[in-house]
C-alpha positions as CSV (number, residue, x, y, z in Angstrom):
1,M,46.7,-25.7,-60.5
2,A,44.9,-25.9,-57.1
3,R,43.6,-29.3,-56.1
4,T,39.6,-29.8,-55.7
5,G,38.3,-30.4,-52.3
6,C,35.2,-30.2,-50.4
7,S,32.5,-27.6,-51.2
8,L,33.5,-25.6,-48.1
9,L,37.1,-25.0,-49.6
10,Q,35.9,-24.6,-53.4
11,A,33.6,-21.7,-52.1
12,R,36.7,-19.9,-51.1
13,P,38.5,-17.2,-53.2
14,R,42.4,-17.9,-54.1
15,L,43.9,-17.4,-50.7
16,F,47.5,-16.8,-52.0
17,P,47.7,-14.9,-55.4
18,D,50.7,-15.7,-57.2
19,P,51.7,-14.2,-60.5
20,A,53.4,-17.5,-61.5
21,G,50.4,-19.5,-60.2
22,A,52.6,-22.2,-58.9
23,Q,52.8,-21.6,-54.9
24,E,50.1,-24.3,-54.2
25,D,51.7,-26.9,-56.4
26,L,55.1,-26.4,-54.8
27,V,53.7,-26.9,-51.1
28,D,52.0,-30.6,-51.1
29,M,49.2,-30.6,-48.6
30,P,46.1,-32.6,-48.4
31,T,42.8,-30.6,-48.9
32,Q,41.2,-31.6,-45.4
33,V,42.6,-33.3,-42.6
34,E,40.3,-35.3,-40.2
35,G,40.9,-35.9,-36.3
36,Y,38.8,-37.2,-33.5
37,L,38.1,-35.2,-30.2
38,G,41.0,-35.9,-27.6
39,S,43.1,-37.5,-30.2
40,N,46.2,-36.2,-32.2
41,A,46.0,-35.0,-35.6
42,T,48.9,-34.6,-38.0
43,L,48.8,-31.9,-40.6
44,P,51.1,-32.5,-43.2
45,C,53.1,-29.8,-45.2
46,Y,55.9,-30.8,-47.8
47,L,58.0,-28.8,-50.0
48,K,58.4,-30.4,-53.4
49,S,61.2,-28.7,-55.2
50,M,64.2,-26.7,-54.1
51,K,66.0,-26.2,-57.5
52,T,65.0,-22.3,-57.8
53,M,64.2,-21.7,-54.4
54,G,67.3,-21.9,-52.6
55,V,67.8,-22.3,-49.0
56,V,64.6,-22.6,-46.3
57,L,65.2,-20.3,-43.4
58,Q,61.6,-20.8,-41.7
59,V,58.2,-22.7,-41.7
60,T,55.5,-21.3,-40.2
61,W,51.7,-22.2,-39.6
62,Q,48.9,-19.8,-39.2
63,R,45.1,-19.9,-39.0
64,L,43.1,-18.1,-41.6
65,E,40.9,-16.7,-38.7
66,D,44.0,-14.9,-37.4
67,P,46.8,-14.4,-39.8
68,H,48.6,-11.9,-37.9
69,S,49.8,-14.1,-35.3
70,S,51.6,-17.8,-35.8
71,V,50.6,-20.9,-34.5
72,A,54.0,-22.5,-34.6
73,T,57.1,-21.6,-36.1
74,F,60.3,-23.5,-36.7
75,H,63.7,-21.6,-37.6
76,H,66.4,-23.7,-39.5
77,K,68.7,-22.8,-36.7
78,G,66.5,-24.7,-34.3
79,D,64.5,-22.1,-32.7
80,T,61.0,-22.9,-32.3
81,V,57.8,-21.0,-31.2
82,F,54.2,-22.6,-30.3
83,S,51.2,-20.5,-29.3
84,E,50.0,-23.6,-27.0
85,P,53.4,-25.3,-26.0
86,G,53.0,-28.8,-24.9
87,R,50.2,-29.3,-27.4
88,M,52.3,-29.1,-30.6
89,A,55.3,-30.2,-32.2
90,F,57.2,-30.5,-35.5
91,V,57.2,-34.1,-37.0
92,A,60.4,-34.0,-38.9
93,A,62.0,-30.6,-38.5
94,R,65.3,-30.8,-37.2
95,P,68.1,-28.1,-36.4
96,G,70.9,-28.2,-39.3
97,E,68.9,-30.5,-41.7
98,E,67.2,-29.6,-45.0
99,L,64.0,-28.0,-44.0
100,R,61.4,-29.7,-46.5
101,D,59.0,-31.3,-44.3
102,G,57.1,-28.7,-42.2
103,S,54.5,-30.9,-40.9
104,L,52.8,-30.2,-37.4
105,V,51.2,-32.4,-35.1
106,L,48.3,-31.2,-32.7
107,Q,47.7,-33.1,-29.5
108,G,44.7,-33.8,-27.8
109,L,42.1,-32.3,-30.3
110,R,39.7,-29.9,-28.8
111,P,36.4,-28.3,-30.7
112,Y,38.1,-25.0,-31.3
113,D,41.1,-26.5,-33.2
114,E,38.8,-27.1,-36.3
115,G,39.6,-24.5,-38.8
116,Y,41.7,-23.7,-41.9
117,Y,45.6,-23.9,-41.4
118,T,48.1,-22.4,-43.6
119,C,51.8,-23.5,-44.0
120,E,54.5,-21.3,-45.1
121,F,57.9,-22.0,-46.2
122,V,60.4,-18.7,-46.0
123,T,63.1,-19.4,-48.6
124,F,66.1,-17.3,-49.6
125,P,66.4,-15.9,-52.4
126,G,63.2,-17.6,-53.6
127,G,60.6,-15.9,-51.4
128,T,57.8,-17.6,-49.8
129,L,55.8,-20.4,-50.6
130,K,52.5,-21.5,-48.8
131,N,49.3,-23.7,-49.2
132,G,46.5,-24.5,-46.7
133,T,44.4,-27.4,-45.2
134,W,41.1,-27.6,-43.4
135,L,41.1,-29.5,-40.0
136,H,37.9,-31.2,-39.3
137,V,37.4,-32.4,-35.7
138,L,35.1,-35.4,-35.4
139,A,33.5,-37.2,-32.3
140,R,32.1,-40.6,-32.9
141,P,28.7,-41.0,-31.3
142,Q,27.4,-44.0,-29.3
143,N,24.0,-45.2,-30.8
144,H,21.4,-47.2,-28.7
145,V,17.8,-47.9,-29.8
146,E,15.2,-49.1,-27.1
147,A,11.4,-50.2,-27.3
148,L,9.0,-47.8,-25.3
149,E,6.6,-50.5,-23.7
150,V,3.1,-49.1,-24.5
151,D,0.2,-50.1,-22.3
152,V,-2.6,-47.7,-23.1
153,P,-6.3,-47.9,-24.1
154,L,-7.1,-47.6,-27.8
155,S,-6.7,-44.0,-28.7
156,P,-6.6,-41.9,-32.1
157,V,-3.9,-40.1,-30.3
158,P,-0.2,-40.8,-31.4
159,V,2.3,-42.2,-28.7
160,P,5.9,-43.0,-28.7
161,V,6.7,-46.6,-29.2
162,A,10.6,-46.3,-29.6
163,R,13.5,-44.2,-28.8
164,C,16.8,-43.8,-30.7
165,T,19.8,-42.0,-29.3
166,S,22.9,-41.0,-30.8
167,T,25.1,-39.7,-27.9
168,G,28.1,-37.3,-28.3
169,G,28.6,-36.8,-31.9
170,R,30.3,-34.1,-33.8
171,P,28.9,-32.9,-36.2
172,P,25.5,-34.0,-34.8
173,A,24.4,-37.6,-36.2
174,R,21.4,-37.9,-38.5
175,I,18.5,-40.7,-37.4
176,S,15.8,-41.9,-39.6
177,W,13.3,-44.9,-39.3
178,S,12.7,-47.7,-41.5
179,L,9.3,-49.7,-41.3
180,P,8.3,-52.6,-43.0
181,L,6.9,-51.9,-46.5
182,D,3.7,-53.8,-45.9
183,W,2.9,-52.0,-42.8
184,K,4.4,-48.5,-43.6
185,A,1.7,-47.6,-46.0
186,S,-1.2,-48.0,-43.6
187,V,0.1,-46.7,-40.2
188,D,-0.1,-43.3,-39.1
189,W,3.5,-42.4,-37.8
190,K,6.2,-40.0,-37.5
191,A,9.4,-39.3,-35.8
192,N,10.2,-36.4,-33.7
193,T,13.9,-35.4,-33.4
194,S,15.6,-33.3,-30.7
195,Q,19.1,-32.2,-29.8
196,V,20.8,-31.5,-26.5
197,P,24.7,-30.8,-25.6
198,G,26.8,-33.9,-25.4
199,P,28.8,-35.1,-22.8
200,L,31.7,-33.4,-23.9
201,P,32.2,-29.8,-25.0
202,G,31.3,-29.3,-28.9
203,T,29.6,-32.4,-29.0
204,V,25.7,-33.1,-29.7
205,S,23.3,-35.9,-28.5
206,V,20.4,-36.7,-30.9
207,T,17.0,-38.3,-29.9
208,S,14.4,-39.5,-32.0
209,L,11.2,-40.6,-30.8
210,L,9.3,-42.9,-33.3
211,T,5.4,-42.0,-32.3
212,L,2.2,-43.8,-33.9
213,V,-1.4,-44.6,-33.0
214,P,-1.1,-47.7,-31.0
215,S,-2.8,-50.6,-32.5
216,S,-2.8,-54.3,-31.7
217,Q,-1.1,-54.8,-35.2
218,A,2.0,-52.6,-34.1
219,N,2.8,-55.2,-31.5
220,N,6.1,-57.2,-32.5
221,K,6.6,-55.2,-35.5
222,N,10.3,-55.0,-36.4
223,V,11.7,-51.6,-36.9
224,T,15.1,-50.4,-37.7
225,C,16.5,-46.9,-36.5
226,Q,19.2,-45.6,-39.0
227,V,22.2,-43.6,-37.9
228,Q,24.5,-41.6,-40.3
229,H,27.6,-39.8,-39.2
230,E,30.6,-38.6,-40.9
231,S,32.8,-41.1,-38.8
232,F,30.9,-44.2,-40.0
233,K,31.7,-46.2,-43.1
234,G,27.9,-46.6,-43.7
235,P,24.6,-46.1,-41.8
236,D,24.6,-47.9,-38.3
237,L,21.4,-50.0,-38.4
238,L,19.8,-50.8,-35.2
239,P,16.8,-53.1,-35.6
240,M,14.0,-54.0,-32.8
241,A,10.6,-55.3,-32.2
242,L,7.8,-53.0,-30.9
243,T,6.0,-53.7,-27.7
244,V,2.4,-52.3,-28.1
245,R,-0.2,-53.7,-25.5
246,C,-3.5,-52.0,-26.3
247,E,-6.4,-52.2,-23.7
248,T,-10.3,-52.0,-24.0
249,V,-11.8,-49.9,-21.0
250,G,-15.1,-51.7,-19.8
251,P,-17.3,-52.4,-17.0
252,L,-16.0,-54.3,-13.7
253,P,-16.6,-58.4,-13.8
254,P,-19.9,-59.3,-12.5
255,S,-18.5,-60.9,-9.3
256,A,-16.7,-57.5,-8.7
257,V,-18.0,-54.8,-6.3
258,A,-16.4,-51.4,-5.5
259,R,-16.8,-50.7,-1.8
260,G,-15.2,-47.3,-0.9
261,R,-11.3,-48.0,-1.3
262,Q,-11.7,-51.8,-1.7
263,L,-12.8,-53.9,-4.5
264,L,-14.6,-57.3,-3.4
265,I,-14.5,-60.2,-5.4
266,H,-17.5,-62.6,-4.5
267,T,-16.7,-65.4,-7.0
268,V,-13.1,-66.3,-8.0
269,D,-13.6,-67.5,-11.6
270,E,-12.4,-66.6,-15.0
271,S,-14.5,-63.8,-15.6
272,I,-11.8,-61.7,-13.5
273,N,-8.9,-62.5,-15.6
274,T,-8.6,-58.8,-16.6
275,T,-6.4,-55.9,-15.6
276,L,-8.2,-53.7,-13.1
277,I,-7.4,-50.0,-12.9
278,C,-7.9,-47.9,-9.8
279,Y,-8.2,-43.9,-10.4
280,V,-7.7,-41.6,-7.8
281,M,-8.7,-37.6,-7.5
282,N,-8.1,-35.0,-5.2
283,T,-7.6,-31.3,-5.1
284,V,-3.9,-31.8,-6.2
285,G,-4.5,-33.9,-9.2
286,T,-5.2,-37.4,-10.2
287,G,-3.3,-40.5,-10.5
288,Q,-4.0,-44.3,-11.2
289,A,-2.7,-48.0,-10.6
290,K,-3.0,-51.1,-12.4
291,L,-3.4,-54.8,-11.2
292,T,-3.6,-57.6,-13.3
293,V,-5.5,-60.7,-12.2
294,V,-4.6,-64.2,-13.5
295,V,-6.7,-67.0,-12.3
296,R,-4.8,-70.3,-12.9
297,D,-7.3,-73.0,-11.3
298,R,-11.0,-73.5,-10.5
299,P,-11.7,-74.1,-6.7
300,G,-11.8,-77.8,-5.9
301,V,-10.3,-78.8,-9.3
302,L,-6.8,-80.1,-9.3
303,S,-4.4,-78.9,-12.1
304,D,-2.8,-81.2,-14.8
305,G,0.5,-80.7,-12.7
306,V,-1.1,-81.7,-9.5
307,K,-2.5,-84.8,-11.3
308,I,0.8,-85.6,-12.6
309,I,2.7,-85.6,-9.5
310,I,0.0,-87.6,-7.4
311,S,0.2,-90.3,-10.0
312,V,3.7,-90.5,-9.9
313,V,3.7,-90.8,-6.2
314,I,1.3,-93.5,-6.4
315,V,3.0,-95.7,-8.8
316,A,6.3,-95.2,-6.8
317,V,4.6,-96.3,-3.7
318,V,3.1,-99.3,-5.8
319,A,6.4,-100.4,-6.9
320,V,8.2,-100.2,-3.7
321,L,5.4,-102.4,-1.9
322,G,5.7,-105.1,-5.0
323,F,9.5,-105.1,-4.4
324,I,9.2,-105.7,-0.6
325,C,6.6,-108.5,-1.3
326,V,8.9,-110.3,-3.7
327,T,11.8,-110.0,-1.7
328,V,9.9,-111.5,1.5
329,Y,8.7,-114.2,-1.0
330,R,12.2,-115.2,-2.0
331,S,13.5,-115.2,1.4
332,K,11.0,-117.6,2.5
333,C,11.4,-120.0,-0.1
334,E,15.1,-120.2,0.3
335,S,15.4,-120.6,4.1
336,P,13.4,-123.6,5.2
337,H,13.9,-122.5,9.1
338,W,12.2,-119.1,8.2
339,N,9.4,-118.3,10.6
340,I,7.0,-115.4,10.4
341,P,6.9,-113.3,13.5
342,V,3.7,-113.4,15.6
343,G,3.5,-109.9,15.2
344,L,2.9,-109.9,11.7
345,L,0.0,-112.7,11.6
């Protein structure tokens, strides 16, 4: 009876018809083997019983995609043949020893190594026994989330506010977003996902943009990017806070007057605590630049920090003068011959 495995293998027809129905039971192999891109993978293959099979003469590995050519062959006299010498090796097969372990090692896994492999024992006088396993080649992605600082006028048009990237995954990672329940129902949001080839052949990088209509309520809201991949034990949760600063477009402050390429500020006061935007247009296109003005103190008025510093200096000077006076007075009392210099009278 064949073992059950993933749906891909269950959907395949029986690969090795056998009147006795015992071939796959006599050759022990896992349904699927997982390996990581660039690392080594071992394809296990064990012959369970030799009571009725006689002597094992040879073990051969083949791929289902090309059953007429062998991947690797080991003969009981010690002869070995590999389709890619230097990348393959038998784990335990040795000349002159009982050949029951036909496990094969693939080194430096590549994307095209993924596929269905069969392991076949040739025995005498028992005939051939074989089974198969699926090699699944994975690549663990690197995940990153970042807030996209939004500094735009209030607008009903959705804009990207966060980016979540899963780089170099095989197969591609699955990205989703989680928003606070008390805010999710009231905000108009969606996720736009795209894929591009990853840094290594056979890998894929996935990017998801969280877009929503900017509003002051969105600023500092906590959202979570969830990345799922076959190489993870569970979802990779990447929390972050949004940065959304909305501006209202209005007239210039009363003290600001535009003159050509310059903006003159006649009176510097709190009314110009704002962000000024300069728009430029020509035959090529349009552009803009922003300047944020912050007025910290009114003219002629000392700030609290300056007042404190001046107060501390005055107190220090008074204390020093007092110390000098006390010292001079004590010296006068203790020395009867002490005279005051004429220059100090």
